C-alpha positions in Angstrom: 35.8 -2.0 -61.4 39.1 -3.9 -61.2 38.6 -7.5 -62.4 40.8 -10.9 -62.5 41.0 -14.1 -65.3 41.4 -17.3 -63.4 42.4 -19.8 -66.0 43.2 -23.3 -64.4 43.8 -26.9 -65.5 42.8 -30.3 -63.2 44.8 -33.2 -63.5 43.3 -36.1 -65.5 39.9 -36.1 -65.2 38.4 -35.5 -62.0 34.8 -34.4 -62.2 34.8 -33.8 -58.2 37.3 -31.4 -58.4 36.1 -30.0 -61.4 32.6 -29.4 -59.9 34.1 -28.7 -56.5 36.1 -25.6 -58.1 33.2 -24.5 -60.5 30.9 -24.6 -57.1 33.2 -22.7 -55.0 33.6 -19.9 -58.4 29.7 -19.6 -58.8 29.4 -18.9 -55.1 31.3 -15.8 -55.0 29.5 -14.6 -58.6 32.6 -15.6 -60.8 31.5 -15.2 -64.4 32.8 -18.1 -66.4 34.0 -16.9 -70.3 34.8 -20.6 -71.1 35.5 -24.0 -69.9 38.1 -23.7 -67.0 38.6 -19.8 -67.5 36.7 -17.0 -65.4 36.3 -13.2 -64.6 36.0 -12.4 -61.0 35.6 -8.4 -59.7 38.5 -7.8 -57.4 37.8 -7.0 -53.8 37.9 -8.9 -50.3 34.5 -10.8 -50.7 35.7 -12.2 -54.2 39.6 -12.3 -53.0 38.4 -15.3 -50.5 36.3 -17.3 -52.6 39.4 -16.6 -55.4 41.8 -17.8 -53.2 39.4 -20.9 -52.0 39.0 -22.1 -55.9 42.8 -22.0 -56.4 43.5 -24.0 -53.4 41.1 -26.8 -54.6 42.5 -26.2 -58.0 46.0 -27.0 -56.4 45.4 -29.7 -54.1 43.8 -31.9 -56.4 47.3 -31.7 -58.6 45.9 -29.0 -61.3 47.4 -25.9 -62.2 45.6 -22.2 -61.5 46.6 -19.4 -63.5 45.4 -15.7 -62.2 45.7 -12.5 -64.2 44.2 -9.0 -63.2 42.8 -7.4 -66.1 44.0 -4.1 -67.8 42.1 -3.9 -70.5 39.9 -1.1 -72.0 36.5 0.0 -70.8 35.2 -1.9 -73.6 36.4 -5.4 -72.1 35.4 -3.8 -68.8 32.2 -2.9 -70.0 31.6 -6.4 -71.3 33.0 -8.2 -68.1 29.8 -6.0 -65.9 27.6 -6.8 -68.5 28.3 -10.7 -68.1 28.1 -10.5 -64.9 24.9 -8.7 -64.6 23.2 -11.1 -66.8 24.6 -14.4 -64.3 23.1 -12.2 -61.5 19.7 -11.1 -63.2 19.3 -15.5 -63.8 19.9 -15.7 -60.3 17.2 -12.9 -59.4 14.9 -14.7 -61.4 15.6 -18.0 -59.9 15.2 -16.8 -56.6 11.8 -14.7 -57.7 10.5 -18.2 -58.6 11.6 -19.6 -55.2 9.4 -16.9 -53.5 6.1 -17.6 -55.9 6.2 -21.3 -54.7 6.6 -20.1 -50.7 4.1 -17.8 -51.5 1.7 -20.7 -53.0 2.8 -23.1 -50.2 2.0 -20.6 -47.6 -1.4 -19.8 -49.5 -2.1 -23.4 -49.6 -1.8 -23.5 -45.9 -4.4 -21.1 -45.6 -6.7 -22.5 -47.9 -7.1 -25.9 -45.9 -6.5 -23.6 -42.7 -3.5 -26.1 -41.2 -2.9 -23.8 -38.6 -0.5 -26.0 -36.4 3.1 -24.5 -34.8 5.0 -27.5 -37.1 3.6 -25.9 -40.0 4.1 -22.8 -38.6 8.5 -23.7 -38.0 8.4 -25.0 -41.5 7.5 -22.3 -43.5 9.5 -20.4 -40.8 12.7 -22.2 -42.1 11.8 -22.2 -45.7 11.1 -18.1 -45.4 14.6 -18.3 -43.4 16.4 -20.0 -46.4 14.7 -17.3 -48.9 16.3 -14.5 -46.5 19.9 -16.0 -46.2 20.1 -16.5 -50.0 18.9 -12.9 -50.7 21.6 -11.8 -48.6 24.4 -13.9 -50.6 22.5 -12.5 -53.8 22.7 -8.7 -52.8 26.0 -9.1 -52.0 27.6 -10.0 -55.0 25.2 -7.8 -57.1 27.6 -5.3 -58.1 25.7 -3.6 -60.9 22.3 -4.3 -59.1 20.4 -6.1 -61.9 17.1 -5.6 -63.4 15.1 -7.7 -61.5 16.9 -7.3 -58.0 14.0 -4.8 -56.8 11.0 -7.2 -57.9 13.3 -10.1 -56.1 13.4 -7.7 -52.9 9.4 -7.2 -53.2 8.9 -10.7 -53.7 10.3 -11.7 -50.5 9.2 -8.7 -48.1 5.9 -10.0 -49.7 6.6 -13.6 -48.4 7.6 -12.5 -45.3 4.2 -10.4 -44.5 2.4 -13.4 -45.7 4.2 -15.3 -43.1 3.4 -12.9 -40.3 0.0 -13.2 -40.9 0.4 -17.4 -41.3 2.0 -16.9 -37.9 -1.1 -15.0 -36.4 -3.6 -17.1 -37.3 -1.3 -19.9 -36.1 -1.1 -18.5 -32.7 -5.0 -17.7 -32.9 -5.7 -20.8 -33.7 -3.7 -22.3 -30.0 -6.6 -20.2 -28.7 -4.4 -17.9 -27.0 -5.3 -14.3 -26.4 
C-alpha cells in the first residue's frame, strides 16, 4: 500500500476552513498524524478526497504540501496500524448506533406501535445505517477487527426491521 502525507497551513485563525478540511480528510479515511498533518492511502477513492481537501486549503488562502511516502516497511506498517485503529473506532461507533436502532425497534414492538409512519421512520434510520456501513466498508482497507461484528449487527437490524414491517402490514388488516 502506497501512502501520501499532506501537511498544510491555513491563513490566520479560520476555524471554519480548518473544520472543513478536517471533515473532508476524515470522510475519506485519512489519519491525523499531528495537527494539520495527515496520512492517506493512494488510490482513486482517496486521491479525489485529498484533492478536495487541498482545494479547501487553497481557497482559504492557505498552503498545502503533499508528499508520496517512500519509506521503510516499518513506517508503512505504522501507517497501516494507525489507519486500522481509526477504522476500528468507526466500526465500534457504528455498532453502537446499530444497538440504538435495535433498541428503538424493540420499544416499538413492546408498545405495539405498528403504524406506517413509524415504519417509515425506522426504515429511514436503518437506511442511514446501510449508507454508513457502505462508506465504512469502502475505506476499511485492512479489515479492522470489529468489521465482521458490525456487519452482523446491521444484518440483525435489517431482520428486525423486516419483522416490524410485517407486523405493520398485519396491523393494517391486509391478508
